[in-house]
N, C-alpha and C positions, 0 to 999 in steps of 0.2 A: 443519614439513614440509608446509606448505600448498602449496608450490611448489618446484620443483627449484632455482630461483635465488632466494635470499632477499635483500631489500634490507638496508642497514644499519639495524637497528632501534634504538630508543632503549634506553638502559641500564636504564630503569625497567621496560620490558616484559621484557627479557631476565632481569633479576634476579628479577622476579615469577615467570616461568616456571620458573627454576631452583629458587626457593624452594618452589614448589608440588610439584615432584618430590621435594625433600629431605624435606619434612614429611609426605609421603605422603597428600595429600588424596585423597578417594574419587574414582575415575574410573569412567566408564561402561564396563562390560565388553563385550568384542567379541561375546559371545554375544547381547547385546541389540541389536546393530546389524542393520539390514536386510540380508538375504542377496542380494537382487536389487533393482535399480532399474528394471527393465522393467515394462511394463504401463501401462494407462491411468491418468491422474491422477484422484484422487477429488475434486478441487476443482471445484465448479460456481460457488460464490460465496464471496468472502472478506469477512467482517464485521470491521472494525477498531474496537476500543473506544476511548473517549476517553483512558483512562489510557495507552494505547500511544502515542497522538499526543503527549501531554504528556511522556512519557519520552523520545521521540525528539527533540523540540525542546529539552528540557533537556540531553540528551546533546550535541547540536550546539552549543548555546550555551556549554557548559563546555569543549569540546575544539576546535571548529573555527570559532568565530564570527569573522567578518570575514576569513576565508581562503577559498581555493578548494578546501580539503579537504572530504572527506565522512566521515561516521561510519557504523559498521556495528554491528548488534546482532542478538540472537536473539529470535524470537517464540515465545510459548507460548500454548496454548489447546487447543481440542478440535475434532474434525471429526465431524459427524453428518449423514448422508444428503447428502453433498456440500457442506454448508455449513460453512466453517471459521471458527470464532469465535476471533479473536485477542484474548485477554483480558489478557495480560501480556507483558513484554519486559524485557531487560536488555542493557546495553552490553557490547561486547567490544573489547579493544584491537586496533586495526587501523591499518596503515600501508601506503602504496603509493607507488610511484615515479611522479611526475607526468609524466615524459618517456616512460616505458615502462609501459603498463598491464598487461603480463604479469608485472611484478615487484611482489609484494605480500606482506604478512605478516598473518595472522590468528591471534591467540593462542588456539588451540583448547584448550590446557591450562586457561586461565582459564575458557573456556566449560564444560568438563567439570566443573570444581569448582563453578561457579555453578549449573549445572543439577542437580547432585547435592544441593546445599543447598536449592534451591527445591523439589525433589521431596519433600523431607522435610516442607515446609510445606504443599504442596498437590499430592498425588499425582495428581489428576485432570488437571492441566495437563501436556500433552505438548508436545514440541518440534514445531512445525508449519512453521517456516521461518525466514527472516531478513529484516532490513530494512536499507535504505540511504537516505541523504539525497540521493542522486543528483546533481542532480534528474532525471537520465535514466539509462537502462541504459548501462553502460560495458563496454568489450571484455573486461575481466578478470572480469566478473560470472559468466560461465559456469563458470569454474574455481572461483570461490568457491562456487557452487551445487553443484559436484561434491564439494567438501569437506564441505558441510553434509549431503549425501546419506549420508555415513558415519554420521550420527546420526538421520536422518529419511528415510524411503523416498521421500516425495513432498513436498519442501519448497516453500513458496511464497516468492516474493520480493516484498516490499511496498516500493515507492519512496515515501518520505515527503518531500514538498516543503515544507521549513521556511520558504520565502519564496515563497508562491504569488503569481503575477502574473495568473493567469486565474481566472475564476469557476468554481465547482464544488468538489468535494471534493479535498483535497490529497494523495490517495493513488492509486496505481496498483498492481495486483497481477499477477504473472506466475508461471508455473511452467515448468520445463524439460521439453521433449519431444524425443524422437529423431526427426529428420527425414531421410527418404530421398529424395534427388533422383535423377532418371534420369541415369545415366552418371557419377554422383559418389559419393564415399564417404559413408557414414552419418555424420551430425553432429548435435550438440545445438543447440537454439535455444529462445528463450523464447516462450511463447504467452500471450496476454492472458487474464486471468480477471476477470469482473465483480467490482467492489469497491464496498463501501458502508460508511457509518459507522453503527454501532449501539451501543446502550447499555442496560444494565439500569435498573430504576427507581431504584436507589440512585445509579448513576452519573449519571443525568439530574439528580437533586437536587444533586449535587456540581458539575456543570457550570453549573447555574443560579446557584449561589452564586458561582462564579468570574466569571460574566458580570456579576453585580451589581457586582463590584469594578472591572471594567474599563469598564463602560458610562458614557457621558458623561451626567450628569444634567441638563445645561443644554439638551439637545436634547429637544424635545417628542415626545410619543408619536406624533402625526400625522406629524411629520417622519421618525421611525423607520419607520413603516408605508410611507410613500412611498419611502424609500430601499430598503426590503426588496423592494417590488414592482418598483422600477427594476432592482435586482440580478437578480431573477427573470426579467424581460424580457430583460436582457442575456444571461443564461445561455441562455434559449430561442433568442435570435437566434444565439448561437454554435453551438448544436446544429444549428439549421436550416442554418447555413453549412457545417457538416461534412457533413450529408446532401447538400446541393447539390454540394459538392466530390466526394463519393463517386460520385454519379450521373453527374457530368460525366466523371469518370475511366473509369467503366464504358462510357459512350457513345463515348468516344474510343478505347477498347480498351486503355487503360493498366492497368486492373484487370479481373480476371475477375468474372463475375456470381456473387454469393452469394445463392442463392435464399432462405435464411433471412432475410437482411436485407430482401430485396424483400417477402417475406410480412409482416414486421413493419411496414414502411412502408405496405403496403396496409391493414393493420389500423388504423394511425394515421389514414389518410385516411377509412376507413369510419366511424371514431368521431367525426370532426369534425361539429359541429352545423351545421345549415342556417341560416346567418345571413340568409337572404332572408325568413324568417318574421318578420313585424312583432311578433308577441307575444313571441318569444324576444329580439329586440333590446330591446324595452321592459323585459322582465324583467331583462336584464343591466344596463341603465342604472339601474333602481331599486335593484338590489342594490349596484352600485358606489357610488351616491350615499349609501346607508345606511351602507356601510362607511367611506367617507371623511368623512362628516359628523361634526363634533365632538360628543362625548357630553356631555349636560347633567346 
């Protein structure tokens, strides 16, 4: 009942849903559902942990590799003082019509059973939202978000790019807000939320062990350092290009002035060092030479 018009779903998903109803798996009681979805969003920052990224990539490789399909799952974690820590996730059977984005099916019975079992393992992890391998927001995502709101008052949508082509983190976070336009009917839209990758100490150790297995040992340490610095400079150039594009759009009148962005840009310019001072230029050169020189 995710949508009024359901697509022809696979027999596997249908059989699983019927089986869950017959065996009487525990479901989330309506009394535990949020009564209202109105009010400001509590999310100021979304922190995605490495295990969530690994699970999303594994889900995609098992279900939709070498296809144009995407996969969808649920996100678990905690929200404290506006910071949402996404520490766990699980896949959910999902199908959609490629020709009509308004026709889709999400097995919410499977979700209810999985959440009930995971709650017995770790009661601190709450449902905080859902993820999609996008790689961009699709027209039907607002309706999926409305379905998730039955279980979570303010869900976040995390788009995980399993095949990143640009520099930067492969995740983008959004949350649904009600937008009122003058002379138009009230409608829902997605608003961007700052997103970052974070890890606990134990997760950092696990990631380091994984990187040891995939790292090419034939490449020298100096070459790795140069490649990392080159990647950082490319990322900086991409961000500066975005800033330039925004300012050009503001000057031409295509975008309104956002004073918060202007203040942050002014802070960036104020923090830039004065490169006309000879002592500072010499200090930068010495530090760069020391870092790039091979260790004996």
